C-alpha positions as YAML, in Angstrom:
chain: A
units: angstrom
residues:
- id: 1
  name: MET
  ca: [0.00, 0.00, 0.00]
- id: 2
  name: THR
  ca: [3.07, 2.28, -0.30]
- id: 3
  name: TYR
  ca: [1.76, 3.81, -3.52]
- id: 4
  name: VAL
  ca: [-1.55, 4.69, -1.86]
- id: 5
  name: ASP
  ca: [0.29, 6.35, 1.00]
- id: 6
  name: LYS
  ca: [2.31, 8.43, -1.47]
- id: 7
  name: LEU
  ca: [-0.89, 9.58, -3.20]
- id: 8
  name: THR
  ca: [-2.38, 10.52, 0.14]
- id: 9
  name: THR
  ca: [0.66, 12.58, 1.15]
- id: 10
  name: CYS
  ca: [0.38, 14.42, -2.19]
- id: 11
  name: GLY
  ca: [-3.14, 15.48, -1.27]
- id: 12
  name: ILE
  ca: [-4.85, 13.10, -3.70]
- id: 13
  name: ARG
  ca: [-7.98, 11.54, -2.22]
- id: 14
  name: VAL
  ca: [-7.94, 7.75, -2.38]
- id: 15
  name: ASN
  ca: [-10.79, 5.33, -1.77]
- id: 16
  name: LYS
  ca: [-8.83, 3.02, 0.50]
- id: 17
  name: ALA
  ca: [-11.81, 0.80, 1.24]
- id: 18
  name: SER
  ca: [-12.20, -0.19, -2.43]
- id: 19
  name: LEU
  ca: [-8.47, -0.52, -3.04]
- id: 20
  name: CYS
  ca: [-7.96, -2.75, -0.02]
- id: 21
  name: SER
  ca: [-10.96, -4.86, -1.00]
- id: 22
  name: GLU
  ca: [-9.74, -5.26, -4.59]
- id: 23
  name: TYR
  ca: [-6.30, -6.26, -3.35]
- id: 24
  name: SER
  ca: [-7.99, -8.76, -1.04]
- id: 25
  name: THR
  ca: [-9.79, -10.22, -4.07]
- id: 26
  name: LEU
  ca: [-6.45, -10.72, -5.84]
- id: 27
  name: MET
  ca: [-4.90, -12.40, -2.80]
- id: 28
  name: PHE
  ca: [-8.02, -14.57, -2.45]
- id: 29
  name: ALA
  ca: [-7.61, -15.84, -6.03]
- id: 30
  name: ARG
  ca: [-3.98, -16.66, -5.25]
- id: 31
  name: SER
  ca: [-5.04, -18.62, -2.13]
- id: 32
  name: SER
  ca: [-3.13, -16.16, 0.08]
- id: 33
  name: TYR
  ca: [-6.01, -16.13, 2.53]
- id: 34
  name: ASP
  ca: [-4.20, -14.57, 5.48]
- id: 35
  name: GLU
  ca: [-3.11, -11.63, 3.33]
- id: 36
  name: SER
  ca: [-6.58, -11.40, 1.82]
- id: 37
  name: TYR
  ca: [-8.10, -11.34, 5.30]
- id: 38
  name: LYS
  ca: [-5.72, -8.64, 6.45]
- id: 39
  name: MET
  ca: [-6.70, -6.43, 3.50]
- id: 40
  name: CYS
  ca: [-10.40, -7.04, 4.19]
- id: 41
  name: CYS
  ca: [-9.97, -5.87, 7.76]
- id: 42
  name: SER
  ca: [-8.24, -2.73, 6.46]
- id: 43
  name: ALA
  ca: [-11.10, -2.17, 4.00]
- id: 44
  name: LEU
  ca: [-13.73, -2.58, 6.71]
- id: 45
  name: ASN
  ca: [-11.92, -0.06, 8.91]
- id: 46
  name: GLU
  ca: [-12.06, 2.48, 6.06]
- id: 47
  name: LEU
  ca: [-15.84, 2.20, 5.59]
- id: 48
  name: SER
  ca: [-18.27, 4.99, 6.29]
- id: 49
  name: SER
  ca: [-21.99, 5.34, 5.67]
- id: 50
  name: LEU
  ca: [-21.11, 8.38, 3.55]
- id: 51
  name: LEU
  ca: [-19.52, 6.16, 0.89]
- id: 52
  name: TYR
  ca: [-21.45, 5.06, -2.21]
- id: 53
  name: PRO
  ca: [-23.61, 2.06, -1.19]
- id: 54
  name: ARG
  ca: [-22.12, -0.31, -3.78]
- id: 55
  name: ILE
  ca: [-18.65, 0.20, -2.34]
- id: 56
  name: ILE
  ca: [-19.92, -0.73, 1.11]
- id: 57
  name: ILE
  ca: [-21.74, -3.80, -0.24]
- id: 58
  name: ASP
  ca: [-18.73, -5.03, -2.24]
- id: 59
  name: VAL
  ca: [-16.39, -4.67, 0.74]
- id: 60
  name: PHE
  ca: [-18.78, -6.63, 2.96]
- id: 61
  name: ARG
  ca: [-19.21, -9.32, 0.28]
- id: 62
  name: GLN
  ca: [-15.49, -9.83, -0.19]
- id: 63
  name: ALA
  ca: [-14.83, -9.90, 3.53]
- id: 64
  name: ALA
  ca: [-17.62, -12.46, 3.98]
- id: 65
  name: LYS
  ca: [-16.09, -14.76, 1.36]
- id: 66
  name: VAL
  ca: [-12.70, -14.64, 3.04]
- id: 67
  name: CYS
  ca: [-14.28, -15.41, 6.40]
- id: 68
  name: VAL
  ca: [-16.09, -18.41, 4.90]
- id: 69
  name: VAL
  ca: [-12.82, -19.84, 3.57]
- id: 70
  name: ARG
  ca: [-11.20, -19.22, 6.96]
- id: 71
  name: ARG
  ca: [-14.23, -20.98, 8.56]
- id: 72
  name: GLU
  ca: [-15.11, -17.88, 10.59]
- id: 73
  name: PHE
  ca: [-18.77, -18.48, 9.95]
- id: 74
  name: LYS
  ca: [-20.28, -16.21, 12.58]
- id: 75
  name: ARG
  ca: [-18.29, -13.27, 11.25]
- id: 76
  name: ALA
  ca: [-19.18, -14.20, 7.65]
- id: 77
  name: GLU
  ca: [-22.86, -14.33, 8.58]
- id: 78
  name: VAL
  ca: [-22.82, -10.80, 10.00]
- id: 79
  name: LEU
  ca: [-21.13, -9.47, 6.86]
- id: 80
  name: ILE
  ca: [-23.13, -11.20, 4.16]
- id: 81
  name: LYS
  ca: [-26.50, -10.57, 5.82]
- id: 82
  name: PHE
  ca: [-25.71, -6.89, 6.11]
- id: 83
  name: ALA
  ca: [-24.66, -6.86, 2.42]
- id: 84
  name: ILE
  ca: [-27.98, -8.48, 1.44]
- id: 85
  name: HIS
  ca: [-29.96, -5.99, 3.55]
- id: 86
  name: TYR
  ca: [-28.02, -2.97, 2.28]
- id: 87
  name: ALA
  ca: [-28.26, -4.05, -1.36]
- id: 88
  name: ARG
  ca: [-32.02, -4.52, -1.13]
- id: 89
  name: GLU
  ca: [-32.45, -1.21, 0.68]
- id: 90
  name: HIS
  ca: [-30.42, 0.85, -1.82]
- id: 91
  name: PHE
  ca: [-30.90, -1.01, -5.12]
- id: 92
  name: GLY
  ca: [-34.03, -3.14, -4.80]
- id: 93
  name: MET
  ca: [-34.52, -6.85, -5.38]
- id: 94
  name: LYS
  ca: [-34.26, -6.78, -9.19]
- id: 95
  name: HIS
  ca: [-30.84, -5.18, -9.46]
- id: 96
  name: GLN
  ca: [-27.50, -6.78, -10.32]
- id: 97
  name: VAL
  ca: [-26.01, -5.61, -7.02]
- id: 98
  name: PHE
  ca: [-28.65, -7.56, -5.12]
- id: 99
  name: SER
  ca: [-27.93, -10.66, -7.22]
- id: 100
  name: ASP
  ca: [-24.21, -10.27, -6.47]
- id: 101
  name: ALA
  ca: [-24.94, -10.34, -2.76]
- id: 102
  name: LEU
  ca: [-27.27, -13.32, -3.21]
- id: 103
  name: LEU
  ca: [-24.53, -15.34, -4.92]
- id: 104
  name: ASP
  ca: [-22.22, -14.77, -1.99]
- id: 105
  name: TYR
  ca: [-25.02, -15.62, 0.42]
- id: 106
  name: GLY
  ca: [-25.55, -18.85, -1.50]
- id: 107
  name: PHE
  ca: [-21.82, -19.56, -1.11]
- id: 108
  name: PHE
  ca: [-22.11, -18.97, 2.63]
- id: 109
  name: LEU
  ca: [-25.15, -21.25, 2.96]
- id: 110
  name: LEU
  ca: [-23.50, -24.02, 0.96]
- id: 111
  name: ASN
  ca: [-20.42, -23.88, 3.16]
- id: 112
  name: VAL
  ca: [-22.39, -24.03, 6.40]
- id: 113
  name: ASP
  ca: [-24.22, -27.11, 5.07]
- id: 114
  name: LEU
  ca: [-27.59, -25.41, 4.45]
- id: 115
  name: ILE
  ca: [-27.72, -26.89, 0.96]
- id: 116
  name: CYS
  ca: [-31.46, -26.72, 0.24]
- id: 117
  name: GLN
  ca: [-31.53, -23.04, 1.13]
- id: 118
  name: SER
  ca: [-28.41, -22.45, -0.93]
- id: 119
  name: VAL
  ca: [-30.06, -23.89, -4.05]
- id: 120
  name: LYS
  ca: [-33.00, -21.52, -3.66]
- id: 121
  name: VAL
  ca: [-30.77, -18.47, -3.15]
- id: 122
  name: TYR
  ca: [-28.60, -19.32, -6.16]
- id: 123
  name: GLN
  ca: [-31.75, -19.74, -8.28]
- id: 124
  name: MET
  ca: [-32.98, -16.31, -7.18]
- id: 125
  name: ALA
  ca: [-29.65, -14.76, -8.14]
- id: 126
  name: LEU
  ca: [-29.71, -16.45, -11.56]
- id: 127
  name: ASP
  ca: [-33.27, -15.28, -12.26]
- id: 128
  name: ILE
  ca: [-32.31, -11.69, -11.46]
- id: 129
  name: ARG
  ca: [-29.23, -11.81, -13.66]
- id: 130
  name: ILE
  ca: [-31.16, -13.25, -16.61]
- id: 131
  name: SER
  ca: [-33.77, -10.51, -16.26]
- id: 132
  name: VAL
  ca: [-31.04, -7.82, -16.14]
- id: 133
  name: PHE
  ca: [-28.57, -9.12, -18.74]
- id: 134
  name: GLY
  ca: [-30.43, -11.62, -20.89]
- id: 135
  name: GLY
  ca: [-29.01, -15.04, -21.67]
- id: 136
  name: ASN
  ca: [-25.67, -14.38, -23.36]
- id: 137
  name: ASN
  ca: [-23.68, -12.72, -20.56]
- id: 138
  name: LEU
  ca: [-20.75, -13.72, -18.36]
- id: 139
  name: HIS
  ca: [-22.58, -12.69, -15.18]
- id: 140
  name: VAL
  ca: [-25.33, -15.13, -16.14]
- id: 141
  name: ALA
  ca: [-22.78, -17.85, -16.94]
- id: 142
  name: ILE
  ca: [-21.21, -17.51, -13.48]
- id: 143
  name: ALA
  ca: [-24.63, -17.80, -11.83]
- id: 144
  name: HIS
  ca: [-25.39, -20.93, -13.89]
- id: 145
  name: GLU
  ca: [-22.09, -22.46, -12.80]
- id: 146
  name: ASP
  ca: [-22.66, -21.71, -9.12]
- id: 147
  name: LEU
  ca: [-26.15, -23.20, -9.30]
- id: 148
  name: ALA
  ca: [-24.83, -26.24, -11.21]
- id: 149
  name: TYR
  ca: [-22.37, -27.06, -8.44]
- id: 150
  name: CYS
  ca: [-24.93, -26.48, -5.70]
- id: 151
  name: CYS
  ca: [-27.45, -28.75, -7.46]
- id: 152
  name: TYR
  ca: [-24.71, -31.37, -7.84]
- id: 153
  name: VAL
  ca: [-24.05, -31.30, -4.09]
- id: 154
  name: HIS
  ca: [-27.76, -31.27, -3.30]
- id: 155
  name: GLU
  ca: [-28.54, -34.30, -5.47]
- id: 156
  name: TYR
  ca: [-25.35, -36.25, -4.74]
- id: 157
  name: SER
  ca: [-27.20, -38.95, -2.83]
- id: 158
  name: SER
  ca: [-30.19, -39.13, -5.19]
- id: 159
  name: GLY
  ca: [-28.23, -39.33, -8.45]
- id: 160
  name: LYS
  ca: [-30.57, -36.85, -10.16]
- id: 161
  name: PHE
  ca: [-27.99, -34.72, -11.93]
- id: 162
  name: GLN
  ca: [-29.86, -33.51, -15.01]
- id: 163
  name: ALA
  ca: [-30.58, -30.02, -13.67]
- id: 164
  name: ALA
  ca: [-26.98, -29.66, -12.53]
- id: 165
  name: LYS
  ca: [-25.69, -30.79, -15.93]
- id: 166
  name: GLN
  ca: [-28.01, -28.42, -17.76]
- id: 167
  name: HIS
  ca: [-26.73, -25.42, -15.79]
- id: 168
  name: ALA
  ca: [-23.10, -26.48, -16.32]
- id: 169
  name: ASP
  ca: [-23.67, -26.89, -20.07]
- id: 170
  name: VAL
  ca: [-25.25, -23.44, -20.32]
- id: 171
  name: ALA
  ca: [-22.37, -21.86, -18.37]
- id: 172
  name: ILE
  ca: [-19.74, -23.41, -20.64]
- id: 173
  name: ASP
  ca: [-21.72, -22.54, -23.78]
- id: 174
  name: ILE
  ca: [-21.99, -18.86, -22.79]
- id: 175
  name: ILE
  ca: [-18.33, -18.56, -21.80]
- id: 176
  name: THR
  ca: [-17.01, -20.19, -24.99]
- id: 177
  name: ARG
  ca: [-19.19, -17.89, -27.12]
- id: 178
  name: ILE
  ca: [-17.71, -14.79, -25.47]
- id: 179
  name: LEU
  ca: [-14.18, -15.70, -24.40]
- id: 180
  name: PRO
  ca: [-11.27, -17.72, -25.85]
- id: 181
  name: HIS
  ca: [-11.44, -21.47, -25.31]
- id: 182
  name: ASP
  ca: [-8.40, -21.37, -23.02]
- id: 183
  name: HIS
  ca: [-9.73, -18.64, -20.73]
- id: 184
  name: LEU
  ca: [-9.33, -19.21, -16.98]
- id: 185
  name: LEU
  ca: [-13.06, -18.69, -16.38]
- id: 186
  name: LEU
  ca: [-13.66, -22.04, -18.10]
- id: 187
  name: ALA
  ca: [-11.59, -23.97, -15.56]
- id: 188
  name: SER
  ca: [-14.24, -23.90, -12.86]
- id: 189
  name: SER
  ca: [-17.18, -24.58, -15.20]
- id: 190
  name: LYS
  ca: [-15.38, -27.53, -16.80]
- id: 191
  name: ARG
  ca: [-14.52, -28.89, -13.37]
- id: 192
  name: VAL
  ca: [-18.16, -28.78, -12.30]
- id: 193
  name: LYS
  ca: [-19.34, -30.50, -15.49]
- id: 194
  name: ALA
  ca: [-16.66, -33.18, -15.11]
- id: 195
  name: LEU
  ca: [-17.83, -33.94, -11.56]
- id: 196
  name: ILE
  ca: [-21.39, -34.31, -12.81]
- id: 197
  name: LEU
  ca: [-20.42, -36.53, -15.77]
- id: 198
  name: GLU
  ca: [-18.46, -38.81, -13.48]
- id: 199
  name: GLU
  ca: [-21.47, -39.40, -11.24]
- id: 200
  name: ILE
  ca: [-23.75, -39.99, -14.23]
- id: 201
  name: ALA
  ca: [-21.18, -42.48, -15.59]
- id: 202
  name: ILE
  ca: [-21.02, -44.38, -12.29]
- id: 203
  name: ASP
  ca: [-24.82, -44.71, -12.26]
- id: 204
  name: SER
  ca: [-24.92, -45.81, -15.91]
- id: 205
  name: HIS
  ca: [-25.83, -49.44, -16.62]
- id: 206
  name: ASP
  ca: [-24.15, -49.40, -20.02]
- id: 207
  name: LYS
  ca: [-20.39, -50.05, -20.12]
- id: 208
  name: THR
  ca: [-19.85, -48.13, -23.36]
- id: 209
  name: THR
  ca: [-21.73, -45.08, -22.05]
- id: 210
  name: GLU
  ca: [-19.83, -45.22, -18.77]
- id: 211
  name: GLU
  ca: [-16.42, -45.33, -20.50]
- id: 212
  name: LYS
  ca: [-17.31, -42.42, -22.81]
- id: 213
  name: LEU
  ca: [-18.57, -40.24, -19.96]
- id: 214
  name: LEU
  ca: [-15.50, -40.97, -17.84]
- id: 215
  name: ALA
  ca: [-13.23, -40.17, -20.79]
- id: 216
  name: ASP
  ca: [-15.10, -36.88, -21.32]
- id: 217
  name: ALA
  ca: [-14.77, -36.08, -17.62]
- id: 218
  name: ARG
  ca: [-11.02, -36.82, -17.78]
- id: 219
  name: GLU
  ca: [-10.52, -34.35, -20.64]
- id: 220
  name: LEU
  ca: [-12.47, -31.67, -18.79]
- id: 221
  name: HIS
  ca: [-10.51, -32.20, -15.55]
- id: 222
  name: LEU
  ca: [-7.15, -32.15, -17.34]
- id: 223
  name: SER
  ca: [-8.10, -28.96, -19.17]
- id: 224
  name: SER
  ca: [-9.19, -27.34, -15.89]
- id: 225
  name: LEU
  ca: [-5.96, -28.38, -14.19]
- id: 226
  name: MET
  ca: [-3.87, -26.92, -17.02]
- id: 227
  name: LEU
  ca: [-5.71, -23.60, -16.88]
- id: 228
  name: ALA
  ca: [-5.39, -23.40, -13.10]
- id: 229
  name: ARG
  ca: [-1.68, -24.20, -13.12]
- id: 230
  name: GLN
  ca: [-1.04, -21.61, -15.84]
- id: 231
  name: ALA
  ca: [-2.86, -18.93, -13.86]
- id: 232
  name: PHE
  ca: [-1.98, -19.76, -10.26]
- id: 233
  name: GLY
  ca: [0.89, -22.22, -10.27]
- id: 234
  name: GLU
  ca: [1.16, -25.47, -8.34]
- id: 235
  name: ASN
  ca: [0.63, -24.21, -4.78]
- id: 236
  name: ASN
  ca: [-2.93, -22.99, -5.01]
- id: 237
  name: VAL
  ca: [-6.16, -24.33, -3.54]
- id: 238
  name: GLN
  ca: [-7.84, -24.40, -6.96]
- id: 239
  name: THR
  ca: [-4.98, -26.45, -8.40]
- id: 240
  name: ALA
  ca: [-5.24, -28.81, -5.42]
- id: 241
  name: LYS
  ca: [-8.98, -29.23, -6.01]
- id: 242
  name: HIS
  ca: [-8.30, -30.27, -9.60]
- id: 243
  name: TYR
  ca: [-5.76, -32.86, -8.42]
- id: 244
  name: GLY
  ca: [-8.32, -34.20, -5.96]
- id: 245
  name: ASN
  ca: [-11.01, -34.37, -8.63]
- id: 246
  name: LEU
  ca: [-8.65, -36.31, -10.89]
- id: 247
  name: GLY
  ca: [-7.99, -38.66, -7.98]
- id: 248
  name: ARG
  ca: [-11.68, -39.45, -7.67]
- id: 249
  name: LEU
  ca: [-12.01, -39.86, -11.44]
- id: 250
  name: PHE
  ca: [-9.02, -42.22, -11.67]
- id: 251
  name: GLN
  ca: [-10.58, -44.29, -8.89]
- id: 252
  name: SER
  ca: [-13.76, -44.58, -10.97]
- id: 253
  name: MET
  ca: [-11.59, -45.59, -13.95]
- id: 254
  name: HIS
  ca: [-9.86, -48.28, -11.80]
- id: 255
  name: LYS
  ca: [-6.48, -46.50, -12.05]
- id: 256
  name: TYR
  ca: [-5.80, -46.77, -8.36]
- id: 257
  name: GLN
  ca: [-2.11, -45.85, -8.23]
- id: 258
  name: ASP
  ca: [-2.79, -42.73, -10.26]
- id: 259
  name: ALA
  ca: [-5.73, -41.94, -7.99]
- id: 260
  name: GLU
  ca: [-3.57, -42.27, -4.87]
- id: 261
  name: GLU
  ca: [-0.92, -39.97, -6.36]
- id: 262
  name: MET
  ca: [-3.49, -37.28, -7.16]
- id: 263
  name: HIS
  ca: [-5.09, -37.42, -3.70]
- id: 264
  name: LEU
  ca: [-1.72, -37.18, -1.95]
- id: 265
  name: LYS
  ca: [-0.83, -34.15, -4.09]
- id: 266
  name: ALA
  ca: [-4.13, -32.47, -3.22]
- id: 267
  name: ILE
  ca: [-3.70, -33.13, 0.50]
- id: 268
  name: GLY
  ca: [-0.12, -31.86, 0.50]
- id: 269
  name: ILE
  ca: [-1.01, -28.56, -1.19]
- id: 270
  name: LYS
  ca: [-4.11, -27.97, 0.94]
- id: 271
  name: GLU
  ca: [-2.29, -28.70, 4.20]
- id: 272
  name: GLN
  ca: [0.49, -26.31, 3.23]
- id: 273
  name: LEU
  ca: [-1.94, -23.49, 2.40]
- id: 274
  name: LEU
  ca: [-4.82, -24.09, 4.80]
- id: 275
  name: GLY
  ca: [-3.44, -26.12, 7.69]
- id: 276
  name: LYS
  ca: [-4.10, -29.73, 8.63]
- id: 277
  name: ASP
  ca: [-7.57, -29.21, 10.10]
- id: 278
  name: ASP
  ca: [-9.33, -27.35, 7.29]
- id: 279
  name: TYR
  ca: [-12.56, -28.47, 5.62]
- id: 280
  name: GLU
  ca: [-10.85, -28.77, 2.22]
- id: 281
  name: VAL
  ca: [-8.22, -31.04, 3.74]
- id: 282
  name: ALA
  ca: [-10.95, -33.19, 5.28]
- id: 283
  name: LEU
  ca: [-12.59, -33.63, 1.86]
- id: 284
  name: SER
  ca: [-9.37, -34.90, 0.29]
- id: 285
  name: VAL
  ca: [-8.56, -37.09, 3.30]
- id: 286
  name: GLY
  ca: [-12.01, -38.66, 3.06]
- id: 287
  name: HIS
  ca: [-11.57, -39.34, -0.66]
- id: 288
  name: LEU
  ca: [-8.22, -41.02, -0.06]
- id: 289
  name: ALA
  ca: [-9.80, -43.09, 2.71]
- id: 290
  name: SER
  ca: [-12.47, -44.25, 0.26]
- id: 291
  name: LEU
  ca: [-9.80, -45.30, -2.25]
- id: 292
  name: TYR
  ca: [-7.89, -47.26, 0.40]
- id: 293
  name: ASN
  ca: [-11.05, -48.84, 1.78]
- id: 294
  name: TYR
  ca: [-13.02, -49.83, -1.31]
- id: 295
  name: ASP
  ca: [-10.30, -50.53, -3.86]
- id: 296
  name: MET
  ca: [-6.79, -50.84, -2.38]
- id: 297
  name: HIS
  ca: [-7.80, -52.64, 0.85]
- id: 298
  name: LYS
  ca: [-5.44, -50.62, 3.02]
- id: 299
  name: TYR
  ca: [-7.83, -50.79, 5.94]
- id: 300
  name: ASP
  ca: [-5.56, -49.45, 8.70]
- id: 301
  name: GLU
  ca: [-4.70, -46.33, 6.68]
- id: 302
  name: ALA
  ca: [-8.31, -45.89, 5.62]
- id: 303
  name: GLU
  ca: [-9.56, -46.09, 9.21]
- id: 304
  name: MET
  ca: [-7.20, -43.36, 10.41]
- id: 305
  name: LEU
  ca: [-8.12, -41.12, 7.48]
- id: 306
  name: TYR
  ca: [-11.87, -41.59, 8.00]
- id: 307
  name: LEU
  ca: [-11.59, -40.74, 11.69]
- id: 308
  name: ARG
  ca: [-9.54, -37.65, 10.87]
- id: 309
  name: SER
  ca: [-12.10, -36.48, 8.29]
- id: 310
  name: ILE
  ca: [-14.97, -37.07, 10.73]
- id: 311
  name: ALA
  ca: [-13.24, -35.12, 13.51]
- id: 312
  name: ILE
  ca: [-12.74, -32.08, 11.25]
- id: 313
  name: GLY
  ca: [-16.30, -32.21, 9.91]
- id: 314
  name: LYS
  ca: [-17.89, -32.46, 13.35]
- id: 315
  name: ARG
  ca: [-15.73, -29.68, 14.75]
- id: 316
  name: LEU
  ca: [-16.63, -27.29, 11.95]
- id: 317
  name: PHE
  ca: [-20.27, -28.19, 11.25]
- id: 318
  name: GLY
  ca: [-21.60, -30.30, 14.11]
- id: 319
  name: ASN
  ca: [-22.95, -33.84, 14.34]
- id: 320
  name: GLY
  ca: [-25.52, -33.33, 11.57]
- id: 321
  name: TYR
  ca: [-23.02, -32.38, 8.85]
- id: 322
  name: SER
  ca: [-24.03, -33.93, 5.52]
- id: 323
  name: GLY
  ca: [-20.51, -35.00, 4.57]
- id: 324
  name: LEU
  ca: [-20.30, -37.34, 7.56]
- id: 325
  name: GLU
  ca: [-22.56, -39.86, 5.82]
- id: 326
  name: TYR
  ca: [-19.86, -41.02, 3.42]
- id: 327
  name: ASP
  ca: [-17.25, -41.38, 6.14]
- id: 328
  name: TYR
  ca: [-19.67, -43.30, 8.38]
- id: 329
  name: ARG
  ca: [-20.70, -45.61, 5.54]
- id: 330
  name: GLY
  ca: [-17.04, -46.12, 4.70]
- id: 331
  name: LEU
  ca: [-16.16, -47.09, 8.28]
- id: 332
  name: LEU
  ca: [-19.18, -49.40, 8.47]
- id: 333
  name: ARG
  ca: [-18.05, -51.18, 5.32]
- id: 334
  name: LEU
  ca: [-14.43, -51.27, 6.53]
- id: 335
  name: TYR
  ca: [-15.33, -52.95, 9.82]
- id: 336
  name: GLN
  ca: [-17.60, -55.42, 8.02]
- id: 337
  name: SER
  ca: [-14.73, -56.30, 5.69]
- id: 338
  name: ARG
  ca: [-12.46, -56.85, 8.69]
- id: 339
  name: GLY
  ca: [-15.07, -58.98, 10.41]
- id: 340
  name: ASP
  ca: [-15.19, -56.59, 13.37]
- id: 341
  name: ALA
  ca: [-18.84, -57.05, 14.32]
- id: 342
  name: GLU
  ca: [-18.66, -54.82, 17.41]
- id: 343
  name: LYS
  ca: [-17.31, -51.81, 15.52]
- id: 344
  name: ALA
  ca: [-19.66, -52.42, 12.60]
- id: 345
  name: SER
  ca: [-22.62, -52.39, 14.99]
- id: 346
  name: GLU
  ca: [-21.32, -49.20, 16.62]
- id: 347
  name: TYR
  ca: [-21.16, -47.34, 13.31]
- id: 348
  name: ALA
  ca: [-24.50, -48.72, 12.13]
- id: 349
  name: THR
  ca: [-25.96, -46.98, 15.21]
- id: 350
  name: VAL
  ca: [-23.93, -43.82, 14.53]
- id: 351
  name: LEU
  ca: [-25.23, -43.73, 10.96]
- id: 352
  name: HIS
  ca: [-28.81, -44.25, 12.16]
- id: 353
  name: ASP
  ca: [-28.49, -41.37, 14.63]
- id: 354
  name: TRP
  ca: [-26.97, -39.18, 11.92]
- id: 355
  name: ASN
  ca: [-29.95, -39.88, 9.62]
- id: 356
  name: ARG
  ca: [-32.34, -38.76, 12.36]
- id: 357
  name: LEU
  ca: [-30.39, -35.53, 12.77]
- id: 358
  name: ARG
  ca: [-30.49, -34.90, 9.01]
- id: 359
  name: ASP
  ca: [-34.26, -35.53, 8.92]
- id: 360
  name: ARG
  ca: [-34.74, -32.88, 11.59]
- id: 361
  name: LYS
  ca: [-32.50, -30.48, 9.69]
- id: 362
  name: HIS
  ca: [-34.51, -30.97, 6.48]
- id: 363
  name: ASN
  ca: [-37.68, -30.09, 8.36]
- id: 364
  name: GLU
  ca: [-36.28, -26.77, 9.56]
- id: 365
  name: SER
  ca: [-37.90, -23.65, 8.14]
- id: 366
  name: GLU
  ca: [-36.33, -21.86, 5.21]
- id: 367
  name: VAL
  ca: [-33.84, -19.09, 5.90]
- id: 368
  name: PRO
  ca: [-35.64, -15.79, 5.20]
- id: 369
  name: LEU
  ca: [-34.07, -12.80, 3.49]
- id: 370
  name: ASP
  ca: [-35.46, -10.39, 6.08]
- id: 371
  name: PHE
  ca: [-32.58, -10.24, 8.50]
- id: 372
  name: LYS
  ca: [-32.16, -8.39, 11.73]
- id: 373
  name: VAL
  ca: [-28.95, -6.49, 11.04]
- id: 374
  name: PRO
  ca: [-27.08, -3.55, 12.57]
- id: 375
  name: GLU
  ca: [-28.52, -0.16, 11.61]
- id: 376
  name: THR
  ca: [-25.34, 1.20, 9.99]
- id: 377
  name: CYS
  ca: [-22.27, -0.20, 8.26]
- id: 378
  name: GLU
  ca: [-20.16, 1.19, 11.11]
- id: 379
  name: ALA
  ca: [-22.22, -0.81, 13.61]
- id: 380
  name: ALA
  ca: [-21.88, -3.94, 11.45]
- id: 381
  name: VAL
  ca: [-18.10, -3.50, 11.29]
- id: 382
  name: GLU
  ca: [-18.01, -3.04, 15.05]
- id: 383
  name: GLU
  ca: [-19.98, -6.28, 15.54]
- id: 384
  name: PHE
  ca: [-17.64, -8.08, 13.13]
- id: 385
  name: PHE
  ca: [-14.54, -7.15, 15.09]
- id: 386
  name: ARG
  ca: [-16.24, -7.95, 18.38]
- id: 387
  name: LEU
  ca: [-16.82, -11.58, 17.35]
- id: 388
  name: PRO
  ca: [-13.98, -14.07, 17.92]
- id: 389
  name: GLY
  ca: [-11.98, -15.09, 14.87]
- id: 390
  name: ARG
  ca: [-11.48, -18.59, 13.50]
- id: 391
  name: GLY
  ca: [-14.90, -19.54, 14.86]
- id: 392
  name: SER
  ca: [-17.54, -22.02, 13.81]
- id: 393
  name: LEU
  ca: [-21.30, -22.31, 13.96]
...
């Protein structure tokens, strides 16, 4: 920020809130989350109700995203709910700015495991963007991609991926009509489509169809990985995600050594950038456990990895976290394979109790958009800093 300080000393007025927030966005893309967070805090400290409302909203949105990635969910909730409220108050519910805030609220909901609500919020944001921009627009493409991934997560257990695939196809079609075919924006959309194709392939009862879909998914994942590495390098969370996705795909293609290599790469990068107890690390650890359990029969290693993934998930999201199902089912199968009837019975009970918790969660009322928020942005910033950092729900 030396250049900004020089401008200030020369008597040139500088919008430090916007500059700090934009710098935070750059650091966020580079997976430098601590630096991104530091810049967000600086941006929040520069806010005033006298600033143009969109500046205030954008700063709150960016800070909320960083807090989500840092798993500071209570702080993220304060920020994104104020952004939603402020956007609706100053721009109305049919404006792009409101849809921007909705997309980030959908991201928050997805990350705190409120998946049904997240789908609805993402759909609202997409509808607004289509009404504002029409069909052939990058803002619309991004909303389609976000909704595609959320639908994929939502329907992961049911196997009903057609809506998710349709949104992913539309996103890719729009982007390739506007931008070059090697543009970075395609990396994420291709990744989402590849994930969907893999699940459709696994559920297919036709060997030829399955092999074609898996081959298509492989090409999409490899393309996404190449784009991410070109833009961000090796040590980036997005690059790590692509390695992890390839690991899952290679497992589906029965290339188990390749799958293990990809998962270990993903875990190594994520641990280096995020620490050993982050949600993203838990995802990769759980995927490696599945590989060891179902296909490589490394039961001791799989057991330790499952228990590690479960501990992280429960600490961050509680006993009703949706991702626990796959770890519990994996441990149940592992103990059955070992002939450990006592442990198998224990985890059959754990899985039953988890299902009851999930049923109660599904019956909870929808999250409304009418929030009780602080009266001013200054008050919201004050509440943000008053809350403890690195918190959970």
